[in-house]
C-alpha positions, -999 to +999 in steps of 0.1 A: -257+372-225-230+351-210-247+353-176-279+340-191-260+311-204-248+302-175-278+302-159-296+280-182-268+255-181-272+255-146-310+248-147-304+220-175-281+199-151-306+190-131-340+173-136-368+196-139-405+187-140-430+204-160-467+201-170-477+195-206-514+213-214-524+180-229-560+170-250-581+146-232-595+134-266-571+133-292-595+116-315-624+141-313-606+173-331-639+194-314-633+188-279-616+216-261-608+199-226-575+197-214-558+186-187-516+191-171-500+158-176-467+159-152-438+147-168-398+148-159-369+160-183-331+159-177-304+174-196-276+161-173-261+141-198-268+166-231-231+171-235-232+188-265-263+213-260-253+225-294-256+200-317-289+182-328-305+168-301-317+129-293-338+116-267-342+086-243-380+083-234-395+060-199-429+051-204-451+059-181-459+037-157-494+030-139-489+050-109-477+085-098-446+098-115-413+087-096-384+111-102-360+090-112-348+070-142-337+032-148-298+032-149-303+017-182-322+047-195-294+067-176-266+045-192-281+047-226-283+089-224-246+090-213-238+069-241-254+092-267-253+125-250-289+122-251-320+142-231-338+119-206-376+122-205-402+104-182-442+109-186-467+104-161-499+085-172-531+098-177-553+095-146-526+087-127-509+108-102-514+145-106-522+142-142-557+139-146-585+169-150-612+154-124-611+132-089-644+124-103-630+087-112-664+074-131-669+053-159-678+083-181-647+102-172-623+067-172-637+063-209-607+085-221-583+058-201-573+041-232-539+027-248-543+045-281-548+078-259-518+069-237-495+065-270-514+096-284-503+114-253-468+105-258-465+118-293-482+151-286-452+159-260-427+142-284-442+167-309-437+198-286-401+189-289-398+182-325-381+215-340-349+198-317-357+162-317-335+143-344-339+107-329-358+093-299-352+059-280-385+044-258-380+016-234-392+000-204-408-028-183-438-045-182-463-024-191-447+007-201-422-021-220-457-030-238-460+009-245-428+009-258-433-014-285-467-003-296-454+034-295-427+020-323-455+003-341-480+031-342-458+059-348-422+053-356-418+089-374-412+099-338-393+070-325-361+056-337-363+023-316-381+006-288-368-014-256-395-037-240-387-056-208-407-086-197-436-067-218-471-086-221-480-079-253-514-100-253-549-088-239-563-117-223-585-123-194-569-155-184-534-158-169-546-190-148-512-206-147-494-170-134-486-183-099-477-218-102-453-203-129-442-179-103-431-203-074-417-226-101-394-196-112-384-183-076-374-217-069-341-210-078-336-179-054-356-188-028-351-219-007-385-212+011-408-212-017-425-243-005-434-229+029-442-195+008-466-216-010-481-236+018-490-204+036-512-187+008-531-224+010-535-218+048-547-181+040-572-197+017-586-226+039-587-203+064-609-179+045-635-205+036-632-218+071-654-202+100-658-167+111-632-170+141-605-181+112-618-152+090-616-129+121-577-139+123-567-137+089-585-101+090-570-086+119-539-099+108-535-078+076-554-054+090-590-057+069-625-044+082-651-067+090-672-059+060-640-074+034-653-102+015-630-133+019-625-135-021-613-102-022-591-105+009-577-136-009-569-109-041-554-084-020-531-111+001-518-126-035-521-094-054-492-077-032-472-111-037-473-104-074-463-072-066-434-077-043-421-102-079-426-078-101-408-050-081-375-076-075-384-074-036-399-111-030-364-130-028-357-100+004-387-118+023-393-149+013-372-169+031-383-153+064-417-167+057-428-198+071-461-186+088-491-168+081-479-143+106-441-138+087-462-135+059-481-106+072-449-089+085-431-092+054-465-074+033-461-047+060-421-045+053-425-043+017-453-012+017-426+003+041-397-001+020-416+018-013-408+051-022-431+079-009-451+081-046-452+043-040-464+038-007-504+025-002-524+009+024-538-025+024-569-009+019-560+008-005-556-018-031-591-036-018-612-035-049-643-031-024-629+003-009-626+017-048-664+014-056-670+049-043-663+071-076-651+103-058-635+109-028-607+087-030-570+091-023-547+096-052-535+061-041-573+045-044-577+065-077-544+049-092-557+013-084-594+019-097-579+035-129-559+000-132-592-018-125-601+001-157-570-007-180-573-043-169-617-045-170-613-027-206-584-033-226-557-055-210-573-082-190-540-104-176-560-110-146-541-136-124-565-164-118-561-187-088-581-219-096-580-255-080-558-264-109-530-244-096-533-248-059-549-282-055-561-275-018-573-237-025-607-232-016-612-199-028-614-197-068-605-159-085-617-169-119-630-148-147-664-149-124-647-131-100-633-105-120-661-100-141-682-094-108-656-072-096-657-049-125-695-046-124-693-034-090-665-010-099-679+003-133-716-014-140-700-035-170-720-059-184-691-081-200-649-084-196-634-061-227-628-071-263-596-082-259-596-098-294-601-063-310-573-049-284-550-078-298-561-073-337-550-040-332-514-034-319-505-072-330-506-096-301-474-115-296-463-108-331-463-073-334-457-058-371-429-037-368-393-028-365-361-014-343-377-030-313-355-053-288-377-075-266-358-088-229-379-119-223-378-151-196-390-182-209-398-196-169-410-160-163-453-161-152-460-140-179-440-157-202-473-167-222-482-130-231-450-116-244-432-122-274-434-150-297-401-160-305-392-166-338-424-157-356-413-123-360-390-105-392-355-098-390-357-062-374-368-074-343-343-089-320-349-114-289-330-113-262-337-144-239-326-137-201-313-168-176-343-184-153-331-170-122-326-135-129-356-115-115-377-096-138-364-065-153-331-067-138-320-060-172-335-021-173-339-019-131-298-030-126-270-017-107-238-023-129-217-027-095-239-053-083-253-069-115-243-107-131-221-107-157-248-116-181-269-085-173-242-066-176-232-077-207-269-080-224-272-042-214-242-034-228-251-051-259-289-035-262-270-001-254-248-010-283-274-015-302-296+010-295-269+037-301-263+021-334-303+028-342-302+060-327-269+077-339-277+058-375-240+047-375-246+023-400-252+050-429-217+066-416-197+040-414-210+014-443-183+018-468-188-012-488-224-024-480-257-008-479-279-005-445-306-027-440-323-026-402-295-006-389-268-032-397-244-030-427-249-059-452-220-061-473-215-059-511-199-090-524-162-093-516-164-074-480-173-087-446-165-072-411-191-051-391-188-022-413-178-038-446-144-030-443-124-060-445-115-076-476-127-109-488-123-138-519-151-163-528-138-198-533-136-190-569-118-162-569-092-176-545-086-202-566-079-179-597-058-158-574-035-187-560-035-200-598-021-170-609+001-167-579+014-200-590+014-197-630+036-162-631+061-170-605+068-204-624+067-190-661+090-159-650+115-186-633+111-209-668+119-177-685+150-171-662+161-207-665+161-203-708+180-169-705+205-187-684+208-215-706+215-196-737+242-179-720+263-206-709+256-228-743+269-198-764+298-194-741+315-158-734+318-131-759+359-132-765+375-110-789+397-134-810+415-105-829+443-105-801+442-072-792 
């Protein structure tokens, strides 16, 4: 028995990769089709395995499952003695039941089905789960917010970092805002912007100019110029989202430099995230079968954007006066038609109605946002939500999601303090610390609201209202005065009567 417990503890000290038999269609109870959904679980930080278990869950990314957790998830798990879980998104990586990514099969790739996947896995551990915090940055953070809203019985709280909540076809200001934001961290920004403009002009120019770009960026001759521009600018967006843009921007002075930076960026990616430039080209994703894992991932991303997310990065003359090619609604509509035979883009208004757009009706969610971020117009609205949602703003010079993906040794003071504050807040939610410490008040939204006469974080400090203070002050003044008057009267009477002398002579 002791040997078994020893080996069990040994196993639990490592990250374990598991597969969960997941239902393909959660909303059709007669459907028997399932697929194996990958997830990883880490017991390292669960220091008291005999106690009721708490979980920190990293929400699924739109990519193959990475077997590592964010620094913030690890810190929170360590702080709360929690178990870590990370789930692979359906139709990404190995979490699929088919290699045929046809529209018929991809119809099960929806936000609602994804949230139901997470619920099913949490429900599997339901006998041991007491509390769970979900978190993520970007789209995974959006899932965290929606998960708390749709399934509060499974989720105690959520942290959504730099997370778009609004589904829309139009994000026309994205690249203008990207360059504005990164001016503080990249002195070469204007040159990078000029390089993008030069690439656009060449792709709109003669055959020799187009071939020059194709050769530098390794496009085949059948690539349409608009698709080439999409790939070139989308990788710029990916570099920014991965906090990699600052590594390369100051070395980009020409088109050749930018092509070299893209190759270095792709090579720097972890194995499961590596892709070829040809993989991101929509023209290479039209074949629904015989796709590589990376190509299936990109095709699945396109499907989600075409149907439910939108959030396309437009490239318009309004944003770039010299831009010859427009990547506008028509470009994305045409691409969605080519890939999936859609007649129109998705009903984004319906999605916003279901999930609350930028003013979600939820509680126990903390959003970290940056007003200068290119996606800020899609994030939570400040000042329009209830008191149980907390919005923490990050200063302009911080790269996206460094609050979650940060190194405490190299992090700025602001990021470290922010991370400490949020971990403290999430710990209170997870451990119900308010219920255990709020002695002289009531717990509302996990905060101790003090009864009259009490103050402090846990309502342990006594205080008095002005009226009571005046009464106490008056009492403290009047009583000593009366005592002094009585003492004075007694002294006076004693002196007036004189000493008690016996005149009998003996």
